Backbone of each chain as ProteinMPNN parsed JSONL, in Angstrom:
{"seq_chain_A": "XXXXXXXXXXXXXXXXXXXXXXXXXXXXXXXXXXXXXXXXXXXXXXXXXXXXXXXXXXXXXXXXXXXXXXXXXXXXXXXXXXXXXXXXXXXXXXXXXXXXXXXXXXXXXXXX", "coords_chain_A": {"N_chain_A": [[114.772, 57.391, 131.407], [112.181, 54.914, 131.076], [111.082, 53.365, 128.071], [108.717, 52.034, 125.75], [108.422, 50.328, 122.749], [106.446, 49.486, 120.005], [105.626, 47.652, 117.12], [104.374, 46.62, 113.825], [102.225, 49.561, 113.693], [99.827, 49.345, 112.429], [98.284, 46.738, 110.626], [97.356, 44.805, 107.893], [96.381, 41.703, 106.992], [96.152, 38.75, 104.967], [93.983, 35.894, 105.428], [95.509, 32.974, 106.665], [98.088, 33.795, 106.298], [101.407, 34.544, 107.673], [102.303, 36.039, 110.882], [103.995, 38.66, 112.553], [104.558, 40.525, 115.284], [106.351, 43.027, 116.915], [108.08, 44.052, 119.875], [109.868, 46.236, 121.922], [111.668, 47.18, 124.835], [113.122, 49.913, 126.47], [115.643, 51.235, 128.651], [115.507, 49.77, 130.976], [116.142, 46.678, 132.726], [115.797, 43.105, 132.649], [112.912, 43.003, 132.53], [109.441, 42.119, 133.223], [107.45, 40.925, 130.603], [104.621, 41.374, 128.459], [101.909, 40.276, 126.375], [98.872, 41.477, 125.302], [95.489, 41.198, 124.162], [92.928, 43.208, 122.858], [89.629, 43.171, 122.405], [86.897, 44.373, 120.472], [87.159, 46.985, 121.398], [87.159, 47.042, 124.158], [87.364, 44.805, 126.517], [90.299, 43.46, 128.068], [92.55, 40.901, 127.314], [94.864, 38.75, 128.556], [97.452, 37.348, 126.781], [100.098, 36.237, 126.599], [102.909, 35.991, 128.831], [106.16, 36.884, 130.052], [108.936, 36.171, 132.058], [111.588, 36.143, 131.662], [114.387, 35.656, 129.381], [113.521, 33.435, 126.841], [111.564, 32.326, 128.425], [108.314, 31.705, 128.454], [104.928, 32.11, 129.156], [101.745, 30.901, 128.485], [98.524, 32.128, 128.429], [96.137, 31.665, 127.175], [95.101, 29.13, 125.094], [95.699, 29.063, 121.642], [95.889, 30.326, 118.285], [98.241, 31.669, 118.276], [101.67, 32.511, 119.087], [104.455, 33.269, 121.245], [107.67, 34.794, 121.632], [110.814, 35.375, 123.231], [113.555, 36.508, 122.418], [115.63, 38.155, 123.236], [116.584, 40.055, 126.154], [114.996, 42.39, 126.342], [113.15, 42.23, 124.327], [110.195, 41.248, 122.765], [108.162, 39.084, 120.994], [105.315, 38.551, 119.056], [103.724, 35.99, 117.351], [102.356, 34.236, 114.5], [101.74, 31.345, 112.568], [99.784, 30.866, 110.707], [97.292, 32.982, 110.062], [94.003, 33.535, 111.372], [90.638, 34.65, 110.741], [89.526, 35.367, 113.153], [91.637, 36.281, 114.586], [91.886, 38.939, 114.325], [92.211, 42.189, 115.762], [93.13, 44.423, 118.468], [96.33, 44.642, 119.526], [98.357, 44.659, 122.346], [101.447, 45.383, 123.705], [103.245, 45.13, 126.763], [105.079, 46.08, 129.737], [106.671, 45.429, 132.912], [108.402, 46.266, 135.917], [110.024, 43.931, 138.034], [109.626, 44.14, 140.787], [107.976, 46.38, 141.393], [105.76, 46.184, 139.773], [103.826, 47.776, 138.436], [102.19, 47.989, 135.403], [103.173, 48.981, 132.188], [102.13, 50.202, 129.073], [102.568, 49.685, 125.523], [101.877, 51.455, 122.419], [100.187, 49.958, 120.922], [98.987, 47.651, 118.363], [97.13, 47.483, 115.483], [95.512, 44.805, 114.094], [94.17, 43.518, 111.227], [92.609, 40.879, 109.826], [91.975, 39.616, 106.706]], "CA_chain_A": [[113.435, 56.871, 131.631], [111.883, 53.721, 130.301], [110.144, 53.517, 126.956], [108.329, 50.794, 125.099], [108.124, 50.533, 121.337], [105.699, 48.359, 119.45], [105.386, 47.848, 115.687], [103.841, 47.833, 113.207], [101.049, 50.137, 114.336], [98.655, 48.841, 111.705], [98.641, 45.613, 109.764], [96.252, 44.099, 107.236], [96.962, 40.458, 106.513], [95.161, 37.763, 104.511], [93.845, 34.637, 106.169], [96.515, 31.974, 106.32], [99.434, 34.368, 106.225], [102.069, 34.596, 108.98], [102.257, 37.297, 111.619], [105.048, 38.973, 113.502], [104.488, 41.828, 115.953], [107.532, 43.146, 117.748], [108.014, 44.983, 120.99], [111.121, 46.37, 122.661], [111.65, 48.068, 125.982], [114.411, 50.558, 126.695], [115.819, 51.922, 129.918], [115.359, 48.883, 132.115], [116.655, 45.346, 132.443], [115.016, 42.006, 133.229], [111.499, 43.318, 132.767], [108.379, 41.198, 132.828], [106.865, 41.38, 129.345], [103.253, 40.881, 128.292], [101.095, 40.549, 125.197], [97.436, 41.502, 125.533], [94.612, 41.503, 123.041], [91.737, 43.939, 123.226], [88.593, 42.954, 121.402], [85.715, 45.237, 120.49], [87.45, 48.235, 122.087], [86.897, 46.986, 125.59], [88.034, 43.899, 127.446], [91.688, 43.072, 127.872], [92.816, 39.485, 127.501], [96.289, 38.445, 128.593], [97.785, 36.23, 125.896], [101.381, 35.664, 126.993], [103.81, 36.815, 129.627], [107.509, 36.338, 130.119], [109.731, 36.686, 133.165], [112.994, 36.109, 131.297], [114.682, 35.178, 128.03], [113.108, 32.07, 126.561], [110.534, 31.869, 129.371], [107.026, 32.194, 127.988], [103.742, 31.457, 129.701], [100.57, 31.162, 127.671], [97.302, 32.185, 129.218], [94.993, 31.23, 126.381], [95.5, 28.319, 123.935], [95.169, 29.672, 120.435], [96.671, 30.276, 117.061], [99.363, 32.584, 118.394], [102.787, 32.122, 119.932], [105.305, 34.391, 121.621], [109.064, 34.463, 121.887], [111.626, 36.427, 123.856], [114.93, 36.167, 122.048], [116.55, 39.005, 123.995], [116.02, 40.469, 127.441], [114.0, 43.453, 126.238], [112.442, 42.061, 123.067], [109.092, 40.302, 122.878], [107.597, 38.951, 119.659], [104.067, 37.79, 118.933], [103.763, 35.388, 116.022], [101.421, 33.203, 114.075], [102.134, 30.731, 111.297], [98.651, 31.014, 109.78], [96.288, 33.811, 110.706], [92.58, 33.296, 111.215], [89.842, 35.868, 110.819], [89.286, 35.661, 114.569], [92.833, 36.883, 115.186], [91.794, 40.401, 114.196], [92.036, 42.883, 117.037], [94.118, 45.405, 118.897], [97.307, 43.916, 120.336], [99.113, 45.563, 123.194], [102.608, 44.892, 124.439], [103.405, 45.846, 128.02], [106.203, 45.645, 130.571], [106.678, 45.86, 134.307], [109.55, 45.882, 136.718], [109.644, 42.748, 138.814], [109.228, 44.433, 142.152], [106.919, 47.378, 141.508], [104.601, 45.573, 139.141], [102.939, 48.599, 137.62], [102.366, 47.616, 134.005], [103.173, 50.089, 131.238], [101.74, 49.683, 127.775], [102.917, 50.312, 124.267], [100.788, 52.142, 121.748], [99.274, 48.997, 120.324], [99.033, 47.303, 116.939], [95.845, 47.049, 114.942], [95.621, 43.725, 113.123], [92.952, 43.146, 110.514], [92.792, 39.706, 108.982], [90.934, 39.688, 105.668]], "C_chain_A": [[113.175, 55.687, 130.696], [110.893, 54.022, 129.183], [109.871, 52.139, 126.372], [107.92, 51.109, 123.669], [107.465, 49.271, 120.797], [105.424, 48.656, 117.981], [105.084, 46.541, 114.988], [102.601, 48.333, 113.933], [99.772, 49.599, 113.705], [99.104, 47.771, 110.736], [97.373, 44.993, 109.2], [96.849, 42.874, 106.574], [95.87, 39.511, 106.018], [95.126, 36.54, 105.422], [94.907, 33.64, 105.695], [97.924, 32.5, 106.232], [100.077, 34.393, 107.616], [101.984, 35.994, 109.598], [103.495, 37.445, 112.484], [104.851, 40.389, 114.009], [105.658, 41.893, 116.925], [107.393, 44.249, 118.783], [109.386, 45.029, 121.652], [110.955, 47.393, 123.774], [113.048, 48.63, 126.17], [114.452, 51.161, 128.093], [115.605, 51.076, 131.144], [115.984, 47.545, 131.745], [115.822, 44.316, 133.202], [113.55, 42.353, 133.479], [110.627, 42.087, 132.598], [107.751, 41.784, 131.559], [105.537, 40.674, 129.108], [102.753, 41.181, 126.881], [99.637, 40.421, 125.605], [96.717, 41.665, 124.203], [93.369, 42.193, 123.589], [90.739, 43.795, 122.099], [87.464, 43.955, 121.593], [85.927, 46.488, 121.327], [87.234, 48.216, 123.57], [87.824, 46.025, 126.318], [89.446, 43.545, 127.057], [91.875, 41.603, 128.202], [94.326, 39.283, 127.478], [96.552, 37.208, 127.755], [99.035, 35.491, 126.38], [102.085, 36.601, 127.97], [105.13, 36.086, 129.773], [108.275, 36.993, 131.258], [111.224, 36.655, 132.842], [113.168, 35.559, 129.896], [114.279, 33.716, 127.887], [112.031, 31.522, 127.467], [109.207, 32.51, 129.001], [105.915, 31.397, 128.647], [102.542, 31.88, 128.874], [99.331, 31.103, 128.548], [96.11, 31.586, 128.479], [95.48, 30.399, 125.191], [94.891, 28.879, 122.66], [96.179, 29.562, 119.304], [97.948, 31.099, 117.129], [100.464, 31.988, 119.26], [103.616, 33.355, 120.238], [106.715, 33.896, 121.846], [109.773, 35.663, 122.483], [113.085, 36.1, 123.59], [115.995, 36.978, 122.773], [115.823, 39.532, 125.224], [114.876, 41.455, 127.3], [113.232, 43.4, 124.925], [111.407, 40.955, 123.218], [108.376, 40.282, 121.539], [106.349, 38.093, 119.718], [103.979, 37.284, 117.504], [102.577, 34.476, 115.776], [101.931, 32.629, 112.757], [101.042, 30.906, 110.252], [97.538, 31.762, 110.484], [94.871, 33.356, 110.382], [91.845, 34.638, 111.276], [89.665, 36.319, 112.269], [90.505, 36.248, 115.271], [92.829, 38.415, 115.072], [91.573, 41.044, 115.564], [93.152, 43.865, 117.284], [95.047, 44.707, 119.876], [98.202, 44.913, 121.065], [100.264, 44.829, 123.857], [102.745, 45.727, 125.708], [104.597, 45.29, 128.782], [105.98, 46.086, 132.002], [108.013, 45.487, 134.925], [109.102, 44.791, 137.675], [109.092, 43.111, 140.167], [107.992, 45.325, 142.184], [105.628, 46.928, 140.867], [103.572, 46.489, 138.533], [103.226, 48.251, 136.169], [102.253, 48.856, 133.133], [103.009, 49.539, 129.832], [102.396, 50.431, 126.62], [101.683, 50.902, 123.612], [99.838, 51.209, 120.999], [99.46, 48.795, 118.835], [97.661, 46.813, 116.505], [96.091, 45.981, 113.888], [94.247, 43.446, 112.53], [93.28, 41.98, 109.616], [91.631, 39.654, 107.99], [90.897, 38.419, 104.811]], "O_chain_A": [[113.85, 55.497, 129.684], [109.983, 54.835, 129.343], [110.678, 51.217, 126.486], [107.163, 52.047, 123.419], [107.876, 48.15, 121.097], [105.038, 49.771, 117.63], [105.471, 45.473, 115.464], [101.995, 47.592, 114.707], [98.76, 49.422, 114.383], [100.157, 47.876, 110.108], [96.433, 44.693, 109.937], [97.713, 42.983, 105.703], [94.779, 39.475, 106.587], [96.105, 36.206, 106.089], [95.162, 33.49, 104.5], [98.868, 31.72, 106.103], [99.379, 34.276, 108.623], [101.646, 36.976, 108.937], [103.98, 36.477, 113.07], [104.966, 41.347, 113.245], [105.925, 40.944, 117.662], [106.685, 45.236, 118.585], [109.993, 43.99, 121.912], [110.19, 48.35, 123.652], [114.038, 47.91, 126.044], [113.422, 51.548, 128.646], [115.527, 51.606, 132.252], [116.317, 47.31, 130.583], [115.23, 44.607, 134.241], [113.008, 42.026, 134.535], [111.008, 41.13, 131.924], [107.548, 42.994, 131.46], [105.352, 39.523, 129.505], [103.115, 42.189, 126.275], [99.215, 39.412, 126.171], [97.27, 42.201, 123.243], [92.834, 41.819, 124.633], [90.978, 44.242, 120.978], [87.123, 44.333, 122.714], [84.974, 47.006, 121.909], [87.133, 49.274, 124.193], [88.938, 46.391, 126.693], [89.76, 43.354, 125.882], [91.418, 41.122, 129.238], [94.987, 39.61, 126.492], [95.959, 36.153, 127.979], [99.021, 34.272, 126.549], [101.894, 37.817, 127.948], [105.218, 34.865, 129.64], [108.266, 38.215, 131.406], [112.041, 37.09, 133.653], [112.22, 35.058, 129.292], [114.647, 32.872, 128.704], [111.616, 30.374, 127.308], [109.002, 33.706, 129.207], [105.954, 30.168, 128.69], [102.346, 33.063, 128.597], [99.124, 30.155, 129.305], [95.185, 31.063, 129.1], [96.211, 30.923, 124.35], [93.689, 29.14, 122.61], [97.161, 28.822, 119.366], [98.664, 31.21, 116.134], [100.225, 31.084, 120.059], [103.49, 34.375, 119.561], [106.936, 32.738, 122.202], [109.383, 36.811, 122.267], [113.764, 35.496, 124.42], [117.134, 36.533, 122.907], [114.598, 39.459, 125.316], [113.896, 41.381, 128.04], [112.72, 44.419, 124.464], [111.699, 39.873, 123.728], [108.022, 41.332, 121.003], [106.334, 37.038, 120.353], [104.139, 38.052, 116.555], [101.901, 34.017, 116.697], [102.488, 33.353, 111.931], [101.325, 31.072, 109.066], [96.91, 31.234, 111.402], [94.58, 32.868, 109.29], [92.366, 35.626, 111.794], [89.657, 37.515, 112.561], [90.416, 36.666, 116.425], [93.674, 39.091, 115.66], [90.848, 40.516, 116.407], [94.003, 44.105, 116.428], [94.613, 44.238, 120.928], [98.724, 45.864, 120.483], [100.077, 43.789, 124.489], [102.394, 46.907, 125.715], [105.066, 44.183, 128.515], [105.2, 47.0, 132.272], [108.665, 44.526, 134.514], [107.939, 44.739, 138.074], [108.173, 42.452, 140.653], [107.054, 45.048, 142.932], [104.538, 47.241, 141.344], [102.508, 46.012, 138.138], [104.385, 48.223, 135.754], [101.354, 49.677, 133.313], [103.647, 48.56, 129.445], [102.728, 51.612, 126.712], [100.586, 50.858, 124.169], [98.8, 51.645, 120.5], [100.013, 49.644, 118.137], [97.106, 45.871, 117.07], [96.794, 46.22, 112.906], [93.287, 43.173, 113.251], [94.138, 42.085, 108.739], [90.463, 39.648, 108.379], [90.081, 38.317, 103.895]]}, "seq_chain_B": "XXXXXXXXXXXXXXXXXXXXXXXXXXXXXXXXXXXXXXXXXXXXXXXXXXXXXXXXXXXXXXXXXXXXXXXXXXXXXXXXXXXXXXXXXXXXXXXXXXXXXXXXXXXXXXXXX", "coords_chain_B": {"N_chain_B": [[86.867, 33.047, 143.275], [88.979, 35.524, 141.852], [88.039, 38.855, 141.014], [87.078, 41.797, 139.172], [84.859, 44.488, 139.053], [83.32, 46.816, 137.009], [80.722, 48.608, 137.216], [79.352, 50.385, 135.579], [78.767, 50.84, 132.241], [78.978, 53.108, 130.751], [79.611, 56.514, 131.518], [78.257, 59.681, 131.842], [79.057, 63.06, 132.016], [78.786, 66.515, 132.719], [80.91, 69.117, 131.587], [83.113, 70.526, 133.965], [81.734, 69.622, 136.133], [81.898, 67.357, 138.995], [83.35, 64.062, 138.68], [82.83, 60.521, 138.86], [84.051, 57.301, 138.548], [83.212, 54.025, 138.887], [84.495, 51.197, 140.723], [84.663, 47.939, 141.867], [85.95, 45.175, 143.744], [86.967, 41.735, 144.154], [88.936, 39.763, 145.96], [91.304, 37.386, 147.295], [93.217, 38.011, 149.997], [95.516, 40.82, 150.391], [94.669, 43.61, 148.428], [96.105, 45.049, 145.478], [95.587, 47.871, 143.719], [94.68, 49.408, 140.628], [94.34, 52.089, 138.259], [93.759, 52.793, 134.859], [93.878, 54.717, 131.828], [92.506, 54.93, 128.566], [92.846, 56.386, 125.507], [91.218, 56.89, 122.3], [92.214, 54.435, 119.992], [94.733, 54.12, 121.112], [97.391, 53.021, 123.328], [97.093, 51.795, 126.765], [97.255, 54.078, 129.484], [98.909, 54.508, 132.531], [97.322, 55.646, 135.46], [97.021, 55.798, 138.33], [97.733, 54.14, 141.481], [96.959, 51.958, 144.225], [98.701, 50.652, 146.865], [99.482, 50.389, 149.551], [98.937, 52.119, 152.7], [97.877, 55.536, 152.795], [94.444, 55.908, 152.197], [93.43, 57.53, 150.221], [94.4, 58.16, 147.054], [96.417, 60.0, 144.902], [96.729, 60.852, 141.464], [97.72, 61.038, 138.002], [96.86, 63.829, 135.84], [95.047, 65.145, 137.529], [93.377, 63.294, 138.675], [92.042, 61.188, 141.269], [91.736, 58.488, 143.624], [89.83, 56.536, 145.875], [90.478, 54.138, 148.236], [88.453, 51.748, 149.659], [88.191, 49.553, 152.044], [86.205, 48.13, 153.429], [84.012, 48.268, 151.761], [85.051, 47.136, 149.587], [85.957, 48.683, 147.38], [87.215, 50.914, 144.842], [86.995, 53.643, 143.749], [87.281, 55.934, 141.061], [87.968, 59.391, 140.886], [87.358, 62.876, 140.097], [87.504, 66.3, 140.712], [86.613, 68.326, 138.947], [85.476, 67.986, 135.827], [86.995, 67.681, 132.578], [86.588, 68.197, 129.057], [88.543, 66.867, 127.686], [88.992, 64.681, 129.281], [87.447, 62.667, 128.405], [87.303, 59.336, 127.64], [88.301, 55.853, 127.758], [88.179, 53.997, 130.69], [89.97, 51.862, 132.828], [89.881, 49.624, 135.525], [91.958, 47.685, 137.648], [93.197, 44.801, 139.438], [95.5, 43.16, 141.631], [97.112, 40.723, 143.712], [99.396, 40.112, 146.447], [100.071, 37.515, 146.257], [99.577, 36.715, 143.738], [100.738, 37.863, 140.878], [99.579, 38.569, 138.504], [97.503, 40.802, 136.748], [94.038, 41.382, 137.25], [91.487, 42.425, 135.216], [89.005, 44.996, 134.941], [86.02, 45.489, 132.928], [86.005, 47.904, 131.73], [85.064, 51.369, 131.537], [83.342, 53.736, 129.73], [83.917, 57.081, 129.601], [82.259, 60.04, 129.132], [82.526, 63.39, 128.589], [80.657, 66.211, 128.444], [80.505, 69.345, 126.765]], "CA_chain_B": [[87.663, 33.549, 142.16], [89.254, 36.958, 141.909], [87.326, 39.574, 139.965], [86.922, 43.246, 139.234], [83.621, 44.914, 138.405], [83.057, 48.225, 136.711], [79.29, 48.403, 137.001], [78.801, 51.305, 134.591], [79.372, 50.733, 130.917], [79.256, 54.47, 130.29], [79.292, 57.589, 132.453], [78.146, 60.982, 131.181], [79.224, 64.158, 132.964], [78.965, 67.84, 132.121], [82.208, 69.736, 131.864], [83.144, 71.333, 135.17], [81.134, 68.867, 137.242], [82.737, 66.252, 139.487], [83.09, 62.77, 138.061], [83.188, 59.302, 139.574], [83.992, 56.045, 137.804], [83.179, 53.059, 139.98], [85.215, 49.931, 140.62], [84.653, 47.073, 143.04], [86.82, 44.034, 143.504], [86.857, 40.579, 145.031], [90.194, 39.008, 145.954], [91.775, 36.785, 148.539], [94.463, 38.665, 150.36], [95.553, 42.281, 150.261], [94.591, 44.02, 147.02], [96.855, 46.146, 144.87], [94.569, 48.368, 142.786], [95.224, 50.276, 139.577], [93.49, 52.7, 137.253], [94.379, 53.147, 133.596], [93.03, 55.415, 130.873], [92.821, 54.635, 127.163], [92.261, 57.253, 124.494], [90.911, 56.106, 121.099], [93.297, 53.883, 119.178], [96.006, 54.269, 121.811], [97.626, 52.093, 124.423], [96.616, 52.224, 128.073], [98.178, 54.89, 130.274], [98.76, 54.349, 133.967], [96.856, 56.846, 136.161], [97.356, 55.761, 139.749], [97.633, 52.824, 142.105], [96.954, 51.821, 145.679], [99.417, 49.471, 147.336], [99.3, 50.416, 150.995], [99.047, 53.479, 153.219], [96.735, 56.447, 152.724], [93.378, 55.37, 151.351], [93.197, 58.441, 149.109], [95.577, 58.144, 146.19], [96.37, 61.015, 143.85], [97.443, 60.407, 140.28], [97.947, 61.953, 136.883], [95.769, 64.612, 135.243], [94.114, 65.603, 138.543], [92.545, 62.201, 139.157], [92.326, 60.551, 142.544], [90.887, 57.327, 143.894], [89.748, 56.212, 147.297], [90.391, 52.735, 148.584], [87.528, 51.483, 150.761], [88.344, 48.118, 152.275], [84.945, 47.524, 153.869], [83.125, 48.17, 150.6], [85.886, 46.559, 148.508], [85.822, 49.568, 146.23], [88.356, 51.788, 144.5], [86.37, 54.53, 142.771], [88.116, 57.005, 140.481], [87.247, 60.66, 141.002], [88.008, 64.127, 139.724], [86.603, 67.353, 141.187], [86.058, 69.141, 137.875], [85.757, 67.242, 134.596], [87.348, 68.369, 131.343], [86.2, 67.461, 127.846], [89.673, 66.006, 127.333], [88.963, 63.474, 130.112], [86.645, 61.658, 127.714], [88.172, 58.199, 127.306], [87.921, 54.566, 128.346], [88.904, 53.838, 131.948], [90.044, 50.49, 133.297], [90.317, 49.302, 136.871], [92.606, 46.376, 137.696], [93.62, 44.401, 140.783], [96.322, 41.978, 141.836], [97.436, 40.532, 145.124], [100.812, 39.81, 146.63], [100.313, 36.104, 145.971], [99.346, 36.492, 142.311], [101.113, 39.15, 140.315], [98.839, 38.882, 137.284], [96.408, 41.733, 136.937], [92.679, 41.072, 136.857], [91.004, 43.673, 134.644], [87.598, 45.283, 134.739], [85.595, 45.535, 131.519], [86.173, 49.26, 131.218], [83.955, 52.323, 131.577], [83.521, 54.847, 128.81], [83.591, 58.359, 130.223], [81.969, 61.087, 128.153], [82.384, 64.703, 129.202], [79.974, 67.07, 127.48], [80.781, 70.774, 127.005]], "C_chain_B": [[87.831, 35.061, 142.29], [88.564, 37.663, 140.747], [87.331, 41.064, 140.229], [85.657, 43.609, 138.474], [83.628, 46.42, 138.21], [81.594, 48.273, 136.284], [78.668, 49.301, 135.936], [79.53, 51.15, 133.268], [79.782, 52.104, 130.394], [78.826, 55.456, 131.381], [79.312, 58.901, 131.689], [78.175, 62.08, 132.235], [79.365, 65.465, 132.194], [80.31, 68.415, 132.518], [82.123, 70.63, 133.088], [82.519, 70.651, 136.38], [82.103, 67.804, 137.748], [82.357, 64.946, 138.796], [83.531, 61.641, 138.981], [83.035, 58.127, 138.625], [84.178, 54.93, 138.83], [83.937, 51.769, 139.666], [85.069, 49.192, 141.934], [85.436, 45.817, 142.71], [86.507, 42.914, 144.488], [88.136, 39.769, 144.892], [90.421, 38.354, 147.295], [93.123, 37.397, 148.859], [94.385, 40.164, 150.162], [95.548, 42.685, 148.792], [95.577, 45.125, 146.683], [95.993, 46.622, 143.705], [95.145, 49.418, 141.864], [94.086, 50.884, 138.758], [94.329, 53.082, 136.045], [93.36, 53.891, 132.738], [93.483, 55.07, 129.459], [92.081, 55.61, 126.265], [92.091, 56.457, 123.209], [92.154, 55.715, 120.318], [94.686, 54.056, 119.799], [96.172, 53.156, 122.833], [97.089, 52.639, 125.729], [97.694, 53.036, 128.78], [97.869, 54.7, 131.753], [98.363, 55.674, 134.61], [97.309, 56.876, 137.61], [97.208, 54.345, 140.272], [97.566, 52.957, 143.621], [97.673, 50.519, 146.027], [99.203, 49.326, 148.839], [99.336, 51.865, 151.446], [97.752, 54.256, 153.109], [95.689, 55.918, 151.742], [93.067, 56.258, 150.154], [94.49, 58.558, 148.302], [95.401, 59.197, 145.106], [97.221, 60.55, 142.674], [97.569, 61.491, 139.229], [96.669, 62.68, 136.497], [94.703, 65.048, 136.263], [93.173, 64.537, 139.079], [92.987, 61.718, 140.535], [91.382, 59.37, 142.721], [90.948, 57.025, 145.377], [89.555, 54.723, 147.498], [89.48, 52.576, 149.803], [87.5, 49.981, 150.997], [87.02, 47.453, 152.641], [83.964, 47.35, 152.716], [83.818, 47.537, 149.401], [85.746, 47.382, 147.229], [87.062, 50.423, 146.051], [87.86, 52.712, 143.387], [87.321, 55.645, 142.342], [87.314, 58.305, 140.487], [88.085, 61.818, 140.469], [87.042, 65.25, 140.072], [85.909, 68.133, 140.064], [86.459, 68.519, 136.543], [86.099, 68.172, 133.437], [86.887, 67.528, 130.158], [87.297, 66.466, 127.459], [89.784, 64.76, 128.217], [88.151, 62.357, 129.463], [87.554, 60.553, 127.192], [87.569, 56.946, 127.919], [88.798, 54.34, 129.573], [88.797, 52.394, 132.434], [90.542, 50.446, 134.734], [90.935, 47.904, 136.844], [93.083, 46.091, 139.113], [94.553, 43.203, 140.72], [96.525, 41.831, 143.323], [98.911, 40.177, 145.243], [101.112, 38.328, 146.407], [100.113, 35.776, 144.494], [99.611, 37.794, 141.59], [100.37, 39.488, 139.04], [97.666, 39.789, 137.59], [95.087, 41.14, 136.47], [92.038, 42.386, 136.424], [89.483, 43.772, 134.689], [87.302, 45.409, 133.254], [85.74, 46.916, 130.9], [84.887, 50.071, 131.304], [84.265, 53.473, 130.635], [83.035, 56.124, 129.479], [83.409, 59.402, 129.131], [81.721, 62.39, 128.896], [81.812, 65.646, 128.146], [80.21, 68.533, 127.811], [79.558, 71.511, 127.544]], "O_chain_B": [[86.946, 35.768, 142.771], [88.508, 37.137, 139.635], [87.556, 41.524, 141.349], [85.411, 43.098, 137.381], [83.907, 47.186, 139.132], [81.27, 48.008, 135.127], [77.578, 49.014, 135.443], [80.748, 51.308, 133.188], [80.784, 52.249, 129.695], [77.822, 55.257, 132.065], [80.269, 59.198, 130.974], [77.428, 62.045, 133.213], [79.994, 65.506, 131.137], [80.784, 68.223, 133.638], [81.176, 71.402, 133.236], [82.751, 71.058, 137.518], [83.016, 67.395, 137.031], [81.214, 64.747, 138.384], [84.467, 61.781, 139.768], [82.002, 57.981, 137.972], [85.176, 54.895, 139.549], [84.008, 51.32, 138.522], [85.324, 49.755, 142.998], [85.571, 45.44, 141.545], [85.867, 43.128, 145.517], [88.395, 39.165, 143.85], [89.809, 38.72, 148.298], [94.061, 37.304, 148.067], [93.338, 40.711, 149.815], [96.333, 42.163, 147.999], [95.845, 46.014, 147.492], [95.702, 45.844, 142.797], [95.991, 50.218, 142.263], [93.025, 50.283, 138.587], [95.434, 53.61, 136.167], [92.151, 53.725, 132.895], [94.676, 54.935, 129.187], [90.851, 55.659, 126.259], [92.759, 55.437, 123.036], [93.02, 56.539, 120.025], [95.688, 54.129, 119.087], [95.223, 52.444, 123.16], [96.678, 53.797, 125.806], [98.883, 52.728, 128.693], [96.71, 54.729, 132.168], [98.982, 56.705, 134.346], [97.905, 57.852, 138.065], [96.644, 53.471, 139.614], [98.047, 53.926, 144.208], [97.312, 49.44, 145.557], [98.796, 48.271, 149.326], [99.717, 52.747, 150.677], [96.666, 53.711, 153.304], [96.006, 55.534, 150.616], [92.496, 55.787, 149.171], [95.524, 58.996, 148.807], [94.35, 59.27, 144.469], [98.278, 59.944, 142.847], [97.529, 62.686, 139.522], [95.559, 62.228, 136.778], [93.561, 65.296, 135.878], [92.268, 64.842, 139.855], [94.155, 61.829, 140.906], [90.357, 59.272, 142.047], [91.966, 57.228, 146.039], [88.601, 54.127, 146.998], [89.707, 53.192, 150.845], [86.869, 49.233, 150.25], [86.747, 46.334, 152.207], [83.18, 46.401, 152.696], [83.23, 47.421, 148.326], [85.458, 46.855, 146.154], [87.846, 50.625, 146.978], [88.258, 52.576, 142.23], [88.057, 56.212, 143.15], [86.133, 58.319, 140.139], [89.312, 61.759, 140.398], [85.858, 65.153, 139.749], [84.76, 68.55, 140.211], [87.633, 68.522, 136.174], [85.577, 69.281, 133.324], [86.807, 66.303, 130.245], [87.017, 65.372, 126.97], [90.589, 63.874, 127.929], [88.175, 61.22, 129.934], [88.463, 60.805, 126.4], [86.49, 56.97, 128.511], [90.019, 54.477, 129.501], [87.724, 51.792, 132.453], [91.492, 51.136, 135.106], [90.481, 47.038, 136.097], [93.343, 47.009, 139.891], [94.409, 42.337, 139.857], [96.155, 42.709, 144.102], [99.588, 39.965, 144.236], [102.277, 37.929, 146.372], [100.445, 34.676, 144.051], [98.813, 38.728, 141.672], [100.513, 40.6, 138.532], [96.931, 39.581, 138.556], [95.019, 40.482, 135.432], [92.045, 43.357, 137.182], [88.771, 42.785, 134.505], [88.213, 45.433, 132.426], [85.611, 47.077, 129.686], [83.783, 49.544, 131.166], [85.317, 54.104, 130.73], [81.874, 56.226, 129.875], [84.299, 59.617, 128.308], [80.819, 62.482, 129.728], [82.41, 65.85, 127.089], [80.133, 68.936, 128.971], [79.624, 72.714, 127.797]]}, "name": "protein", "num_of_chains": 2, "seq": "XXXXXXXXXXXXXXXXXXXXXXXXXXXXXXXXXXXXXXXXXXXXXXXXXXXXXXXXXXXXXXXXXXXXXXXXXXXXXXXXXXXXXXXXXXXXXXXXXXXXXXXXXXXXXXXXXXXXXXXXXXXXXXXXXXXXXXXXXXXXXXXXXXXXXXXXXXXXXXXXXXXXXXXXXXXXXXXXXXXXXXXXXXXXXXXXXXXXXXXXXXXXXXXXXXXXXXXXXXXXXXXXX"}
């Protein structure tokens, strides 16, 4: 069966520091990969998605970037965090044909 | 523009009573509809989906949803609510021409003992 791992689960970072959130998927190949942000415990905002290695699409221009160095690895990064980057970040994957999206457990980021 | 509406910010139900969480959508083309549940500080869990076929879809944890094309709705239902059903519920839609999901704002479901 397929599983998705996301880490770290919780992160407290000072303003201006870098960020790296990692996500890996097991048990499948060539998945679509996604990074979402959830603000205020409600709305989901798609940040990035990827249909293959090195192929990243950005939905919202911002202080963040994403990379896909391997087929089942997706990384969310920032060079300098802002206070507004605080939130709950969710990695997700889907198979290309079925398109049901499955989520990781999320990462809480607090920028102080 | 494509959109999903969850008109109720919060739904309160007594344990053992039936529950309904509402979802309406607006898309061009055939809709693919999804329901997810999120427990506090957790990721979203997939509950069920409608792609085609029978309008009544059964999913995890005893939940079901009915696709109504004329009313463009996909309401989530359960015959008898449990306290453990208390969570945040999201409806989402995509079409066969746009694989990106459009998400509702979420509905907080509170089941009281």
